[in-house]
N, C-alpha and C positions, 0 to 999 in steps of 0.2 A: 758202443755208445748206448746210454739208457734210452728207452723209447720215449718219444714225445708224449706229453699228457694228452689224453683224448679230449677233444672239444665236445662238450655235451650237445646233444641234438636240439633242434628247434622244438617247440611245443608240438605235441601230437595234434592232429586235426580236431579230435574230440575236445581236447583241452582248450584249444583256440576258440572253438565255438562256445564253450562254457564261459570262458573269460569275456568274450564279446557280449554274450547275453547278460551276464551279471553286471558288466560295466555300463551297458546302455540302460539297464533297469535302474541302476544307481543314479545315472545322469538325469533320467526323467524326473526323479524326485529331488535331486540335489544340485542340478546344474545352475550356474549363475546366469542371471540375465544381464548380459553385457552388450553395449551398443554395436560393437563390431561383429556381433553374431546376428544382427538384424539387417545386414547389408551384404551384397555380393560385389560391391564396387572394389575392383582390385587396388585402387589407390587407397581407399579407406582401410582395407585389410592390411596393406603394406605399412601404412602409418601406425596402425595399432601394433603390428608385429615388431617394428623397429623400436617403438616406445616401450614395449614390454620386455625388451632385452635388459636383464639385470635390474628391473624396476617393478615394484609392486603395483598391482591392479589399482588400488585405491589412490595412488599418486598419479597414475596415468589417466584415469577417467576425466578429471576436469581439463587436463591439458589436451587430451584427444579432441574434445569439443571445441576448445579454443583454437587449436591448430587448424581444424577443418573449416572453422568460421573465417579464419584469416587466409588460409591457403586451400581453397576447395578443390583444386585440381592440380595435376602435374604441371600444366601450363602456367598457372599462377605461381606455383612454388619455383618453377624454373627461372622465372624472371625477377624474383624477389632479391633484395639486397642481402648478401650472405650474413652481414652483421645483424640485420634485423631477424633473420631466420634463427640465428643463435640466441638472440634475446628472447624470442618467442618460445624457444625450447626450455628456457630456464623455468623451474629449478630441477629438471629431470636429471641433469648431469650427463657424464660421458658425452661430451659435446662433439665427438667425432660423428655421432649418430645423425644429428641434423645436417651436417655437411655431406655425409654419404647419401642421406635421403634427398637432398637437393641435387646431388650429382646424378642420382638415379632418375629424378624428374627431368633433368636437362637431357640425359641420354634418351629417355622415353619420348620427349618432344622432338629431338633431332632425328631419331631413327625410326620411331614407331608411331608417329602421328599423335603423340601424347597418350598412348595406351601402353599397358604393361602386357607383354606377350605371355602366353600360357605354357609354352613348352619349357621343360627343365633346362636344357642346354642354354637357351637364350637368357633365361632368368639368371643362371649362374654366371653369365658373362658380365652382369652388372656388378660393379664393385660395391660391396656391402650386402649382397644377397648370397648367402651360403646355402648349404643343403637343407637346413631346417627351414629357413625363410622361404626358399623355393617350394618346398613341400607344403608349407602352410598356405602360401598364396594359391598354389594349384588346388589344394583341397578345399579351402574356405571361399575363395573368390570364383574359381572355375569349376568347382564340384568334381574335380578329377580324383581318381584313386591314387593318392600319393601319401607315402609314409612321412611321419615327422619324428624328430627326436630332440627335444629340449631337455633342460635339467629335470623338470618334473616327470616327463615321460620316461627318461632314462632311469630315474629312481624307481618308478613303478615296475618297469619291466625287469630291472635287475633284482629287486626284492622278490618278486613273484616267481620268476622263471629261472633265475641263475643263483643268486644268494652268495656264491663263493667267488673270491677273486677281488681284484681292484677295479671298480667301475670307472676309474678316471684314466686308465691306460688306453693307448690307441687300439690295441687288439680287442679290448672289451667294448670299446665304442663301436667297432665294426660288428661285433656280435649283437650289440643292442640294436643297431640299425637293422640287422637281419631279423631280429625278433619283431621289431616294429613293422617291418614289411610282411612278416609271416602272419601276425595276428590281425592285420588290417582286413576288414571285410570288403566284399564287392559292393554291398549296398550300405546306405547310411554312413558313408565315410565322413561326412561333415560332422555329424553328431558324435561319431566314434572318436575322432581326433580331438574334438573339443572336450569330450568326456575324459580322455586320457590326461589332458592338461589339468582339468578341474580336479580330477581324482588325486593327482600328485600334489596339487597346490593346497587342497583343503582336507583331504582324508589321509592319504599316504604321504604325509608331509615329512620334511627332513628331520625335524626335532621331536615332534609329538604325533607319530602316526596313530591312528585310531584302530589299532589291530582288533580289539574285542568286538567291534561292530563292522569289521571289514567283510564285504561280500565275497572276497577272494581267500579268506583265511583257511578254508577247507583244502585248498591246493597251493597255497603260498609257500614257497620253499624256505623263505626266511622265517616264517612262523614255525614251520616244521623243524628247522635247525634249532631255533630258540627253545622250543618245547623239548626237543631231544636233549639239549645241553642241560636244561634244568632237571630233567628226569634222571640223568646219569651223573649229575654232580655228586662228588663224594666229599664229605666234610674232612677237613684236615685234622690230624690227631690233636686232641686237646680242645677242639672247637666245641662251643656250647650251642 
C-alpha cells in the first residue's frame, strides 16, 4: 500500500508569535468599533453571534439594538410569544435562528437562573450552540482562552499556514481547528480572536484579499505558492 500523505505540522512557535504580533498590530489600527465588543454580557454576546451567522455586519447592527431594546434579557425573551420573536427578527432571514435563540433563553431560565454557563460542555448542550459559538461566548463574554473557527477565521488560517488541499472537507476543518488553538495566545485572547474575524472579513476577504498590503505576506503560504507559480510559468508554443 502507498504511504499515507504526511500531514504538515502546526506552525512553529516562532511563526505563531510573529503571526500574533502582526495580527494584533493590524487590529489596533484597523479593528472595527462594534457594539458587542463593548460589553461582556453573555446574553448580548450570544445575540450578536447568532445574528452574525451568515449575515453581514451592516445588516445586523440596527437589528441588534432593536432586539436588545425589546428583549433585554434571557428572561424576557423566554416569555415572549414565538410569533412576535420571529417578526422582530425580520428581515435577517434564516428564521430557525430566533427560534433557537429563544429555546436557549428558555433553557437558561429553567436550568441556570437566567444565566449562560461558561464551561464548554454545558454550552454545547444547548441546541443551537456549536463549537464556534461556544468558543466565541467563552472568549468574548467570559474572557477565557478559547479558540474560534468561523468562515473568516478558517480562510485566514488556511491561506497563511496551509494553502494546499480542500478547506471545506472534514479532515481540513479538524486541521484548521488545531491551527486556531495553536496560534491562540495566552494573553489578549479577546483582541486576538476579534482581530482574526476582522482580518478575514475586511483584509483577507474571500473575493478581493488585499495581499499587497498584508502584514502576513512575508510568510503566507498562499502568497508564496502564487509567486512561485508565476515565476515558473512557461508560455505555450506560439504564445505572444
